[in-house]
TORTORFI-963661 format. One record per residue (C-alpha): residue number from 1; x, y, z. Coordinates in steps of 0.1 Angstrom, whole numbers. Example, Ala and Ser with C-alpha at 12.3 -4.5 7.8 and 13.67 -1.06 7.14 Angstrom:
2
<r seq="1" east="123" north="-45" up="78"/>
<r seq="2" east="137" north="-11" up="71"/>
***
This chain:
88
<r seq="1" east="939" north="1448" up="930"/>
<r seq="2" east="975" north="1453" up="941"/>
<r seq="3" east="984" north="1450" up="977"/>
<r seq="4" east="1021" north="1452" up="984"/>
<r seq="5" east="1042" north="1440" up="1013"/>
<r seq="6" east="1079" north="1449" up="1018"/>
<r seq="7" east="1107" north="1432" up="1036"/>
<r seq="8" east="1105" north="1429" up="1074"/>
<r seq="9" east="1134" north="1453" up="1083"/>
<r seq="10" east="1119" north="1474" up="1111"/>
<r seq="11" east="1126" north="1461" up="1147"/>
<r seq="12" east="1101" north="1467" up="1174"/>
<r seq="13" east="1087" north="1448" up="1204"/>
<r seq="14" east="1112" north="1419" up="1199"/>
<r seq="15" east="1102" north="1413" up="1162"/>
<r seq="16" east="1108" north="1425" up="1127"/>
<r seq="17" east="1080" north="1444" up="1110"/>
<r seq="18" east="1070" north="1451" up="1073"/>
<r seq="19" east="1046" north="1474" up="1057"/>
<r seq="20" east="1014" north="1464" up="1038"/>
<r seq="21" east="1000" north="1490" up="1014"/>
<r seq="22" east="977" north="1493" up="984"/>
<r seq="23" east="986" north="1511" up="952"/>
<r seq="24" east="949" north="1515" up="944"/>
<r seq="25" east="929" north="1526" up="975"/>
<r seq="26" east="926" north="1526" up="1012"/>
<r seq="27" east="893" north="1507" up="1009"/>
<r seq="28" east="912" north="1479" up="991"/>
<r seq="29" east="939" north="1479" up="1018"/>
<r seq="30" east="914" north="1477" up="1046"/>
<r seq="31" east="894" north="1450" up="1029"/>
<r seq="32" east="926" north="1429" up="1025"/>
<r seq="33" east="935" north="1435" up="1061"/>
<r seq="34" east="901" north="1424" up="1073"/>
<r seq="35" east="903" north="1393" up="1052"/>
<r seq="36" east="936" north="1384" up="1069"/>
<r seq="37" east="925" north="1394" up="1104"/>
<r seq="38" east="949" north="1423" up="1108"/>
<r seq="39" east="940" north="1444" up="1138"/>
<r seq="40" east="928" north="1479" up="1131"/>
<r seq="41" east="954" north="1492" up="1155"/>
<r seq="42" east="982" north="1482" up="1131"/>
<r seq="43" east="970" north="1508" up="1105"/>
<r seq="44" east="992" north="1539" up="1104"/>
<r seq="45" east="975" north="1564" up="1080"/>
<r seq="46" east="987" north="1548" up="1047"/>
<r seq="47" east="999" north="1514" up="1056"/>
<r seq="48" east="996" north="1485" up="1080"/>
<r seq="49" east="1025" north="1474" up="1101"/>
<r seq="50" east="1028" north="1436" up="1099"/>
<r seq="51" east="1051" north="1412" up="1118"/>
<r seq="52" east="1075" north="1391" up="1097"/>
<r seq="53" east="1058" north="1358" up="1106"/>
<r seq="54" east="1025" north="1369" up="1088"/>
<r seq="55" east="1042" north="1377" up="1055"/>
<r seq="56" east="1039" north="1342" up="1040"/>
<r seq="57" east="1002" north="1341" up="1047"/>
<r seq="58" east="997" north="1376" up="1032"/>
<r seq="59" east="1016" north="1366" up="1001"/>
<r seq="60" east="997" north="1334" up="998"/>
<r seq="61" east="965" north="1355" up="1000"/>
<r seq="62" east="976" north="1378" up="971"/>
<r seq="63" east="1000" north="1404" up="985"/>
<r seq="64" east="1029" north="1411" up="961"/>
<r seq="65" east="1063" north="1411" up="979"/>
<r seq="66" east="1084" north="1440" up="969"/>
<r seq="67" east="1115" north="1458" up="982"/>
<r seq="68" east="1110" north="1489" up="1004"/>
<r seq="69" east="1120" north="1514" up="978"/>
<r seq="70" east="1095" north="1499" up="953"/>
<r seq="71" east="1068" north="1499" up="979"/>
<r seq="72" east="1073" north="1536" up="986"/>
<r seq="73" east="1076" north="1545" up="949"/>
<r seq="74" east="1043" north="1528" up="942"/>
<r seq="75" east="1026" north="1543" up="972"/>
<r seq="76" east="1037" north="1578" up="963"/>
<r seq="77" east="1026" north="1572" up="927"/>
<r seq="78" east="991" north="1561" up="939"/>
<r seq="79" east="986" north="1594" up="957"/>
<r seq="80" east="980" north="1576" up="990"/>
<r seq="81" east="1013" north="1583" up="1007"/>
<r seq="82" east="1011" north="1605" up="1038"/>
<r seq="83" east="1044" north="1624" up="1041"/>
<r seq="84" east="1063" north="1624" up="1074"/>
<r seq="85" east="1056" north="1661" up="1080"/>
<r seq="86" east="1018" north="1653" up="1080"/>
<r seq="87" east="1020" north="1624" up="1105"/>
<r seq="88" east="1011" north="1628" up="1141"/>
***
């Protein structure tokens, strides 16, 4: 199991946000998200958007902190990445 979380660099709604992904499967990602009470509405096709204040809890729960470039590289390699052109 490898769930990854990147640095919270994305500002929105008065907070900074990070991305939570799996480099194995969406089933693994959803199971991890449920375990950590992430709302379903925070899922965006291939990742969950997570506020900065949740990152310590996610890392303590087993998420691996990585930089944004590493997160994207591993997501693409997993075959789970949804390209921007295929997003809504």
